[in-house]
N, C-alpha and C positions, 0 to 999 in steps of 0.2 A: 504494500500500500504506500502511495506517495502522499505525503502531508506537507502543505505549505503553511508556514508559520510567520505571521506578522504581528506587530505589537505597537503600542504607544502611538496611535494615530494622532491624538491630540487635536481632533476636529474642533474648530472654533466657529461659532455662529452666534453673533450678538444682534441679529436682526429683530427689531421690535422689543428688545430687552430693556426695561426701564431701570433707572438709577437705583431704585429701592432694592433691586435684586443683588446689589453689590454692598449692602450694609451688613456684611458678615465676612467670612473668610475670603469670599470672592474678591474683596477689595485688594488684598495682598496678591492674589492671583492676577488681577487686572494690572497692577503695577508691574509685576514680573513680566507680563506680556509686553507692556509698553517699553520697559527698560531693556529686556533681553530676549525673551522667548520668541517674540514674533519675528525676530531676525534670523532665527535658527530653524523654526518649524514652519514648513511651507506646504500649503494645501496642494499645490501642483505635484509635489513629490508623492503624496498619498494617492492621488488619482493615478499617477504613472505606475506606482507599485501595484495597486489593485488591478489595473488593466493587465500588467505583466503576469500577475498571479492567475488571472482568468485565462490568459493565453497559454499558460503552461499546463493547463488541464489537470490539476491535482485531483486525487480522490477525495481529499478532505482539506478544509482550510480552518486553521485555528488562529484566534486573535487573543493575546494574553493581556488585555486590560489597557486602561487609559485610552479608550476609544474617543472620549470627549476631553475638553479642556477644563470646563467649569461646571459640568454636570447640569447644564441647562436643557430644558425641553427642546429648544431649537437645535441644539447640538445632537441630541439623541435622534431627533427626526432626520437630521442631515446624515448621520451614520447609517440609519436604516435605509435611506435612499441609496447611499453608496453601495451597501451590500446587495441590495435588490437589483440595482441597475448595472452594476459592474461585474460582480463575481459570476453571475449566471449559473448558480448552483442551487440545488434543492436545499432548503433550510436545514435538513438533517445532515447535510454534508458540510455545514459551517458550525463551528463551536466558538463561543465567546465567553470570556470571564471578565469580571470588573477589576479595574485598578483604582488606586486612591483618588485619581481625578474624577472617576465616575461616581464616587461617593464624597464629593468635595465638601458637601454640607450635610448636616443631620436631616434637613428637609428632603434632600435627594434620597436618603436612605428610607425615611418614613414613608415617602410616596412610592417606594420601590420603582423608581423611574427606570433604572437599568433593566430590571426584570420585566417591566411592562413594555417598553419600546423594543426590546430585543428578545421578546418571548419566544419567537420561532427558533432561536439559536441556542436556547438553554433547556429545551425539552429533553426529558430523560426517558430511557428505556427501562429503567429500574426506579421509578419515582418513589416507591414505598420504602426505599433504603435511604432517602435523603433526610437531612436534618432540617427542621423548620427554623430558619434564621430570620433576623429582622429584614434582610434584603429579599428573602425568598427561600426556596428550597434548594439546598446544595449539600453534597456534590450531585451534579447530574452525570448521567452515564449514557453514552451513545455506543452501541454495539455495531461495529462496522467490519464485516468480514472477520479477519483474524485479529482485529485491533479493538480495544475498549478505550474510548475517549472518556476521561474522567475530569470534569470541570469543578474546580474549587474556587471559593471566594476568599481572598486574603485582605480585601479592602474594607476599611472601617473609617468613619469620619474622624479626623484628627484636628487639633488646633492649628493655627497658622504656623508655617515653617516646619511642620512635621508631616512625614509621608510613610510612616511605618505601617506594618500590617500584622494581622493575627488571624489564625484559622479558628481557634476555639475548640474546647473539649468536645462539644456536640458534633462538630463537623469532622474532627479527627476520628471520633468513635464511628461515625457513619462511613468514613473512608476505609477503616479497618474491616467493617462488615462487607462493604462493597468488594474489596480485594479478595475476600474469602468466598464470594459468591461463585457458583460453578460457571456461570456465563462469562464471568470476568477472568477467573483462574485459567480458563481454557484459551484466553486471548492474551496478546501483548498489551499491557497497559500504557497509555499515553496520558500523563497527568498534567493538567493545565492550572496555573495560578499566576498572579501578577508578580509577586515578590519572589526573589531567588530562595531556594531551599538552603542556602549557605549564607552566613552573615559576615560582615567585615570584621577585621580583628579588633577595631575600636568599639568598646562598649557604648560609648556616647553615640557613635554613628549608627550602631545597631538599634538603639532606642529611638533615634530620630528617623531612620530610613529603612531599617531591617525588618525581618519577619520574626516577631517575638517568640513564636513557638516553632521555629525551624527545626529544633531538635525533635520535637514531637512528630513532625512530618517525616523526618528521616527514620524515626523509630517505626512509624506505621508502614514504611516502605521496605523495611529491613528483610522481609521474607519474600520479596519479589525477585525472581531470577533474572529478568531482563525487561527493559522498557525505557521510556523517555519521561523526563520531567521538564516541561517547557515553561519559560517565564519571560518577562520583560523587565520594566522598571529601571534598569541601569542605563538604557540608551546606548548599549554597545553589545557586540557579538562576543560570546564566550561559551566555552563548554568545559565541563568538569565531571569527573566520575562520582557516583554515589554508590559506594561499595555496600552490598547487602550481605546477609549471612549465607546466601545461596547463589550469588551471582553479582551482576553489575547493572546499575541503571545509569543512563547518561542524562545529565542535566545540561540544558542548552538555553541560552538567552538570545533573544532577537533584539536588534537595535530599534529605534523609533522609525516607523515608516514615513515620518514627515521630516526627519532631521537632516539638515544640511550641514555637513562637517567635512573638514579636510582629511580626517583620519578615515581610511576605507573601512575600518572595523566599527565605525560609528555612523558612517554615511547611510542614508535611507536605503532600504531594500527589504528582503525577506529571506527566511531560511527554508530549505527543503530537506525532508527526511524520507528515506526509504526504509520501511519496516517489513522485514521478512517474516514468514510464518513461523520460522524457527527462532525468532527473536533477534536475528541479525539486524544491525542498525548502521545506517550511514547518514551523514549530515554535511550539508554544504550551504554557503551563503550566496545569494544573488544580489550584487551591489549595483546600485543605480548610479549612472553617470548623467548628470543633468545637462551637460554640454551637448550631447547628441541623443539623449533619451534611451541609450542602450543599457543593458545589464551584463555584468561579467560575473563568472562563477569563481568564488574564492573559498579557501579553507577557513573554518571557524577556529580561531585561536583557543588554545587550552590555557586557561588562567582562572584565578579566583576573582573575588569582588573587584 
């Protein structure tokens, strides 16, 4: 099975959004956009990446969070249009999980905005095993041939200048039950979340940006013989091993699909994985060149945070 992985689209749409919507954490986000982010994240890059993904004819497309910039309804509507009009795939062939920008405010979580606008892409084949969370029911599972796509949410609303995530006990317990299910055990698991399953060496940076229960996730995956853990959040490509008690899982991060950067490992693009029935895995990056609109295939560097 061939899987295309993109992340951190950061779609921005302020059309008709009144000033009152910025009387919260969005104000700091808006300042960041004006001072820095708008010069790095470019909508044209996202469209080019989505079109190239569609042209490559993958069996499944996964998007690991931060689809929006400020978790506004207009942004979620724009993301929905992009997926419907560009990818040209059945919704069951597309899986999305939220990032911290998709739950930018508590209001975005209370309204379940992500789960509402992107409902077709979070439907589960094993809904009875999901945990009932404030955002909706996670993890979701999609059984695709010899692969089981498992979508987690690590996103939670945070104060300004914080972007850390947490899975929580209920979701981790549900993940363990899902991994033990016969329909999943007989397939190669591909686990999706926004935050990496490994944290930076700095405790302060972990508190501010990391996954607070990353160790709990690694413990839940310890009995898996082979599979993928796919994430975003860091805006750069990287891969690292997650050694289990019975084998090896590969953790791979995708860069931002909208990011304009001089470093080819951070420049916009997407990753492609081939997953064999025997659990054999391969990974490569498709890097966007905005000068001529082409994509080149590159190896994904092995490194930590």
